[in-house]
ROSE-4610 file (N, C-alpha, C; in Angstrom, 1 decimal, always signed):
// ROSE-4610
residu = [M/M/M/S/S/S/D/D/D/L/L/L/F/F/F/S/S/S/P/P/P/E/E/E/W/W/W/M/M/M/E/E/E/S/S/S/F/F/F/M/M/M/T/T/T/A/A/A/W/W/W/N/N/N/A/A/A/E/E/E/P/P/P/E/E/E/L/L/L/A/A/A/D/D/D/A/A/A/L/L/L/A/A/A/K/K/K/I/I/I/N/N/N/F/F/F/N/N/N/S/S/S/V/V/V/I/I/I/G/G/G/Y/Y/Y/G/G/G/F/F/F/P/P/P/D/D/D/D/D/D/E/E/E/Q/Q/Q/P/P/P/M/M/M/G/G/G/V/V/V/I/I/I/T/T/T/I/I/I/E/E/E/N/N/N/G/G/G/N/N/N/A/A/A/V/V/V/S/S/S/A/A/A/G/G/G/A/A/A/Y/Y/Y/D/D/D/G/G/G/Q/Q/Q/S/S/S/L/L/L/N/N/N/W/W/W/D/D/D/L/L/L/R/R/R/A/A/A/K/K/K/R/R/R/E/E/E/Q/Q/Q/W/W/W/E/E/E/K/K/K/W/W/W/M/M/M/K/K/K/K/K/K/P/P/P/P/P/P/G/G/G/M/M/M/A/A/A/G/G/G/L/L/L/G/G/G/M/M/M/A/A/A/F/F/F/T/T/T/T/T/T/G/G/G/K/K/K/I/I/I/K/K/K/F/F/F/K/K/K/E/E/E/G/G/G/D/D/D/Y/Y/Y/A/A/A/A/A/A/M/M/M/L/L/L/K/K/K/D/D/D/P/P/P/R/R/R/M/M/M/A/A/A/S/S/S/P/P/P/F/F/F/I/I/I/K/K/K/S/S/S/F/F/F/S/S/S/V/V/V/M/M/M/G/G/G/R/R/R/A/A/A]
num = [1/1/1/2/2/2/3/3/3/4/4/4/5/5/5/6/6/6/7/7/7/8/8/8/9/9/9/10/10/10/11/11/11/12/12/12/13/13/13/14/14/14/15/15/15/16/16/16/17/17/17/18/18/18/19/19/19/20/20/20/21/21/21/22/22/22/23/23/23/24/24/24/25/25/25/26/26/26/27/27/27/28/28/28/29/29/29/30/30/30/31/31/31/32/32/32/33/33/33/34/34/34/35/35/35/36/36/36/37/37/37/38/38/38/39/39/39/40/40/40/41/41/41/42/42/42/43/43/43/44/44/44/45/45/45/46/46/46/47/47/47/48/48/48/49/49/49/50/50/50/51/51/51/52/52/52/53/53/53/54/54/54/55/55/55/56/56/56/57/57/57/58/58/58/59/59/59/60/60/60/61/61/61/62/62/62/63/63/63/64/64/64/65/65/65/66/66/66/67/67/67/68/68/68/69/69/69/70/70/70/71/71/71/72/72/72/73/73/73/74/74/74/75/75/75/76/76/76/77/77/77/78/78/78/79/79/79/80/80/80/81/81/81/82/82/82/83/83/83/84/84/84/85/85/85/86/86/86/87/87/87/88/88/88/89/89/89/90/90/90/91/91/91/92/92/92/93/93/93/94/94/94/95/95/95/96/96/96/97/97/97/98/98/98/99/99/99/100/100/100/101/101/101/102/102/102/103/103/103/104/104/104/105/105/105/106/106/106/107/107/107/108/108/108/109/109/109/110/110/110/111/111/111/112/112/112/113/113/113/114/114/114/115/115/115/116/116/116/117/117/117/118/118/118/119/119/119/120/120/120/121/121/121/122/122/122/123/123/123/124/124/124/125/125/125/126/126/126/127/127/127/128/128/128/129/129/129/130/130/130/131/131/131]
x = [-23.4/-22.2/-22.5/-21.7/-21.9/-21.6/-22.1/-21.8/-20.3/-19.8/-18.4/-17.9/-16.9/-16.2/-17.1/-18.2/-19.0/-18.1/-18.4/-17.7/-17.6/-18.8/-18.8/-17.9/-17.9/-17.1/-15.6/-15.3/-13.9/-13.4/-14.2/-13.9/-13.6/-14.4/-14.3/-13.0/-12.7/-11.4/-10.2/-10.3/-9.3/-9.0/-10.0/-9.9/-9.2/-9.7/-9.1/-7.6/-7.3/-6.0/-5.0/-5.4/-4.6/-4.4/-5.4/-5.3/-4.5/-4.0/-3.3/-1.8/-1.0/+0.4/+1.1/+0.6/+1.3/+1.0/+0.2/-0.1/+0.5/-0.1/+0.3/+1.7/+2.1/+3.4/+4.5/+4.2/+5.1/+5.4/+4.3/+4.5/+5.1/+4.9/+5.5/+7.1/+7.5/+9.0/+9.6/+8.9/+9.5/+8.9/+8.3/+7.8/+6.9/+6.0/+5.1/+4.0/+3.9/+2.9/+2.2/+0.9/+0.2/-1.3/-1.9/-3.3/-3.8/-4.7/-5.1/-6.6/-6.9/-8.3/-8.7/-10.0/-10.6/-11.9/-12.1/-13.3/-13.5/-14.3/-14.7/-14.2/-13.9/-13.3/-14.0/-15.3/-16.1/-16.4/-16.1/-16.3/-15.3/-15.7/-14.7/-13.7/-14.1/-13.2/-13.5/-12.5/-12.7/-13.9/-14.4/-15.5/-14.9/-13.9/-13.4/-11.9/-11.5/-10.1/-9.6/-8.3/-7.7/-6.4/-6.0/-4.8/-3.9/-2.7/-1.7/-0.6/-0.2/+1.0/+1.8/+3.1/+4.0/+3.3/+2.6/+2.0/+0.6/+0.2/-1.1/-2.1/-3.3/-4.4/-4.8/-4.8/-5.1/-6.5/-7.0/-8.3/-8.8/-10.1/-10.8/-12.2/-12.6/-14.0/-14.2/-15.2/-15.5/-14.4/-14.2/-13.2/-13.8/-12.9/-13.4/-12.3/-11.8/-10.8/-9.4/-9.1/-7.7/-6.8/-5.5/-4.5/-4.1/-4.1/-3.9/-2.5/-1.9/-0.7/-1.0/-2.1/-2.6/-4.1/-4.6/-6.0/-6.3/-6.9/-7.1/-8.5/-8.7/-10.0/-10.2/-11.4/-11.8/-13.3/-13.9/-15.3/-15.7/-16.9/-17.5/-17.3/-17.7/-17.6/-16.2/-15.3/-13.8/-13.4/-13.7/-13.4/-13.9/-15.2/-15.9/-15.2/-14.9/-14.2/-12.9/-12.1/-10.8/-11.0/-12.0/-12.2/-12.6/-13.2/-13.5/-12.3/-11.5/-10.3/-9.2/-8.4/-7.4/-6.5/-6.1/-5.1/-3.7/-3.0/-1.6/-0.8/+0.5/+1.3/+1.0/+0.9/+0.7/-0.7/-1.7/-3.1/-3.2/-2.5/-2.6/-1.9/-0.8/-0.1/-1.0/-1.7/-2.6/-3.7/-4.3/-5.4/-4.9/-3.7/-3.2/-3.0/-2.4/-2.2/-3.4/-4.5/-5.8/-6.7/-6.3/-7.1/-8.2/-8.1/-9.1/-8.9/-7.7/-7.4/-6.6/-7.0/-6.4/-5.8/-4.6/-4.0/-4.1/-5.0/-5.2/-4.1/-3.6/-2.4/-1.6/-0.3/+0.6/+1.4/+2.5/+3.4/+3.4/+2.5/+2.3/+3.6/+4.4/+5.6/+6.6/+6.8/+7.8/+7.3/+6.0/+5.5/+5.8/+5.5/+5.7/+7.2/+8.1/+9.5/+10.1/+9.3/+9.7/+8.9/+9.4/+8.6/+8.2/+8.8/+8.4/+7.1/+6.7/+5.4/+4.5/+5.0/+4.2/+3.4/+4.1/+3.5/+2.3/+2.5/+1.4/+0.3/+0.6/-0.4/-1.3/-0.7/-1.5/-2.3/-1.8/-2.5/-3.7/-3.6/-4.7/-6.0/-6.0/-7.2/-7.9/-7.1/-7.8/-8.3/-7.6/-8.1/-9.4/-9.5/-10.8/-12.0/-11.7/-12.8/-13.3/-12.5/-12.9/-13.6/-13.6/-14.3/-15.8]
y = [+15.2/+14.9/+14.8/+15.5/+15.5/+14.1/+13.8/+12.5/+12.4/+11.2/+11.0/+11.4/+12.2/+12.8/+13.8/+14.2/+15.3/+16.6/+17.7/+18.9/+19.4/+19.3/+19.8/+19.0/+17.7/+16.8/+17.1/+17.3/+17.5/+18.8/+19.8/+21.1/+20.9/+20.1/+19.8/+19.0/+18.1/+17.3/+18.3/+19.2/+20.2/+21.0/+21.4/+22.1/+21.2/+20.0/+19.0/+18.7/+18.6/+18.3/+19.4/+20.7/+21.8/+22.0/+21.5/+21.6/+20.5/+19.5/+18.4/+18.5/+18.8/+19.0/+17.7/+16.5/+15.3/+15.0/+15.8/+15.7/+16.9/+18.1/+19.3/+19.7/+19.8/+20.2/+19.2/+17.9/+16.9/+16.9/+17.1/+17.2/+18.5/+19.6/+20.8/+20.7/+19.9/+19.7/+19.1/+18.4/+17.7/+18.4/+19.6/+20.4/+19.5/+18.8/+17.9/+18.7/+18.5/+19.1/+17.9/+17.9/+16.8/+17.2/+16.5/+16.6/+15.2/+15.0/+13.7/+13.5/+12.4/+12.1/+11.0/+11.0/+9.9/+9.5/+8.2/+7.7/+6.2/+5.6/+4.2/+3.4/+2.1/+1.3/+1.2/+1.1/+0.9/+2.2/+3.3/+4.6/+4.9/+5.5/+5.9/+6.9/+7.8/+8.9/+9.1/+9.7/+9.9/+10.9/+10.9/+11.8/+13.2/+13.1/+14.3/+14.4/+15.7/+16.0/+17.0/+16.9/+17.8/+18.2/+19.5/+20.0/+20.4/+19.8/+20.1/+20.9/+22.0/+22.7/+22.9/+22.5/+22.5/+22.0/+20.8/+20.2/+20.6/+21.8/+22.4/+22.2/+21.9/+21.8/+23.2/+23.5/+24.8/+24.9/+23.7/+23.6/+22.2/+22.1/+20.8/+20.9/+19.8/+19.8/+18.6/+18.8/+17.7/+17.6/+16.4/+16.1/+16.7/+17.5/+18.1/+18.0/+16.8/+16.5/+16.9/+17.3/+17.7/+16.5/+16.9/+15.9/+15.5/+14.2/+13.7/+13.1/+13.3/+12.6/+11.3/+11.3/+10.1/+10.0/+8.8/+8.5/+7.2/+7.4/+6.4/+5.9/+4.6/+4.0/+2.9/+2.9/+1.8/+1.8/+0.7/+0.6/+1.6/+2.1/+3.0/+2.4/+1.2/+0.5/+0.5/+0.3/+0.3/+1.7/+2.7/+4.1/+4.4/+4.0/+4.3/+3.6/+2.3/+1.5/+2.2/+2.6/+3.3/+4.6/+5.3/+6.6/+6.4/+5.3/+5.0/+4.4/+3.5/+2.9/+2.9/+4.0/+4.1/+2.9/+2.5/+1.3/+1.7/+0.8/+1.0/+0.6/+0.6/+0.3/-1.1/-2.0/-3.4/-3.6/-2.9/-3.0/-2.4/-1.3/-0.7/-1.6/-2.2/-3.1/-4.3/-4.8/-5.9/-5.5/-4.2/-3.7/-3.6/-3.1/-3.0/-4.3/-5.3/-6.6/-7.3/-7.1/-7.8/-7.0/-5.8/-5.0/-4.2/-4.1/-3.3/-1.8/-1.4/-0.1/-0.2/+0.7/+0.7/+2.1/+2.1/+3.3/+3.4/+4.1/+4.2/+5.1/+6.0/+6.9/+6.9/+7.1/+7.2/+5.9/+6.0/+4.9/+4.5/+3.6/+3.1/+2.6/+1.8/+1.2/+2.3/+3.3/+4.3/+5.1/+5.4/+6.2/+5.4/+4.1/+3.3/+3.2/+3.3/+3.2/+4.5/+5.6/+6.9/+7.2/+7.0/+7.3/+8.7/+9.7/+11.1/+11.2/+10.3/+10.3/+9.3/+8.1/+7.0/+7.4/+8.0/+8.3/+9.3/+10.4/+11.3/+10.6/+9.7/+9.0/+8.2/+7.5/+6.8/+7.8/+8.9/+9.9/+10.5/+10.5/+11.1/+10.3/+9.0/+8.3/+8.8/+9.0/+9.5/+10.9/+11.7/+13.1/+13.0/+12.0/+11.8/+11.6/+11.0/+10.7/+12.0/+13.1/+14.4/+15.3/+14.9/+15.7/+15.7]
z = [+11.1/+10.3/+8.8/+8.0/+6.6/+6.0/+4.8/+4.2/+3.9/+4.0/+3.8/+2.4/+2.4/+1.2/+0.5/+1.0/+0.4/+0.6/-0.2/-0.1/+1.4/+2.1/+3.5/+4.3/+4.1/+4.9/+4.6/+3.4/+3.0/+3.6/+3.7/+4.3/+5.8/+6.4/+7.9/+8.1/+7.2/+7.2/+7.1/+6.2/+6.0/+7.3/+8.0/+9.2/+10.3/+10.4/+11.3/+11.0/+9.7/+9.2/+9.7/+9.5/+9.9/+11.4/+12.1/+13.6/+14.2/+13.5/+14.0/+13.8/+14.8/+14.6/+14.1/+14.5/+14.0/+12.5/+12.0/+10.5/+9.8/+10.0/+9.3/+9.6/+10.8/+11.2/+10.7/+10.9/+10.5/+9.0/+8.2/+6.8/+6.3/+7.1/+6.8/+6.9/+7.8/+8.0/+6.8/+6.0/+4.8/+3.5/+3.7/+2.5/+1.6/+2.3/+1.6/+0.9/-0.4/-1.3/-2.0/-2.1/-2.7/-2.9/-3.9/-4.2/-3.9/-2.9/-2.5/-2.7/-3.5/-3.7/-2.8/-2.4/-1.5/-2.1/-2.1/-2.6/-2.3/-3.2/-3.1/-4.3/-4.1/-5.1/-6.5/-6.4/-7.7/-8.4/-7.8/-8.5/-9.5/-10.7/-11.7/-11.2/-10.4/-9.9/-8.4/-7.7/-6.3/-6.1/-4.9/-4.5/-4.0/-3.1/-2.5/-2.8/-2.6/-2.8/-1.8/-1.4/-0.5/-1.1/-1.1/-1.6/-0.4/-0.4/+0.7/+0.1/+0.8/+0.4/+1.7/+1.6/+2.8/+4.0/+3.9/+5.0/+5.4/+5.0/+5.4/+4.3/+4.7/+3.7/+3.3/+2.0/+1.5/+0.8/+0.4/-0.2/-0.1/-0.1/-0.1/-0.6/-1.2/-1.7/-2.6/-3.5/-4.5/-5.5/-5.9/-7.0/-8.3/-9.0/-10.2/-11.3/-11.4/-12.5/-12.2/-11.0/-10.6/-10.9/-11.2/-11.3/-9.9/-9.6/-8.3/-8.1/-6.9/-6.5/-5.9/-5.1/-4.4/-4.7/-4.8/-5.0/-4.2/-3.0/-2.0/-2.1/-2.1/-2.2/-1.2/-0.6/+0.3/+0.3/+0.7/+0.9/+2.0/+2.0/+3.0/+4.4/+4.5/+5.8/+6.4/+5.5/+5.9/+6.3/+5.6/+6.0/+7.3/+7.5/+8.8/+10.0/+9.7/+10.7/+11.1/+10.1/+10.4/+11.1/+10.8/+11.5/+13.0/+13.3/+14.7/+15.4/+14.7/+15.3/+14.2/+14.1/+13.1/+13.1/+11.9/+11.8/+12.2/+12.7/+12.9/+11.6/+11.7/+10.5/+10.0/+10.9/+10.5/+9.9/+10.5/+10.0/+8.7/+8.4/+7.1/+6.1/+6.5/+5.5/+5.2/+6.1/+5.9/+5.0/+5.3/+4.4/+3.0/+2.8/+1.4/+0.8/+1.5/+1.0/+0.6/+1.4/+1.1/+0.3/-0.2/-1.1/-0.4/+0.9/+1.6/+1.4/+1.1/+0.6/-0.7/-1.6/-2.9/-3.2/-3.8/-4.2/-5.7/-6.2/-7.7/-8.2/-7.4/-7.7/-6.4/-6.6/-5.4/-5.2/-4.6/-4.4/-2.9/-2.6/-1.2/-0.6/-1.3/-0.8/-0.4/-1.3/-1.0/+0.2/+0.3/+1.4/+2.7/+2.8/+4.0/+4.4/+3.4/+3.7/+4.3/+4.2/+4.7/+6.0/+7.2/+8.4/+8.5/+7.8/+7.8/+7.1/+6.2/+5.5/+6.1/+6.5/+7.0/+8.3/+9.2/+10.5/+10.3/+9.6/+9.3/+8.5/+7.6/+6.9/+7.8/+8.7/+9.7/+10.6/+10.9/+11.7/+11.0/+9.7/+8.9/+9.1/+9.5/+9.7/+11.0/+12.0/+13.2/+13.0/+12.2/+11.9/+11.1/+10.2/+9.5/+10.4/+11.5/+12.5/+13.2/+13.0/+13.6/+12.6/+11.4/+10.3/+10.4]
């Protein structure tokens, strides 16, 4: 397994993303387009980035200064825990409230209020575990 959020890991995540109908197909239905960064709270910038067009991941790799719609941060141990046992909606809400996940970019509250986005977001954690 490649190191978390390395270019190789991000490419594997992209493949797993596109293979998951509850993620790619669900987001395609709402024409979801986004550039999402992933990393750790103490880092100045995210480590990895994935670009989504109409629900499908079209590129992934190292962060290289791209403008982000979402920038998600958590400690390595927390990411690894979620990849083994993805959080549910309540668990994710608690993680946000307690600061275990931080959104440096993106509107967490708006996303959670829209089940067309919230359900795929939750699904993305289990997909990470396949990367």
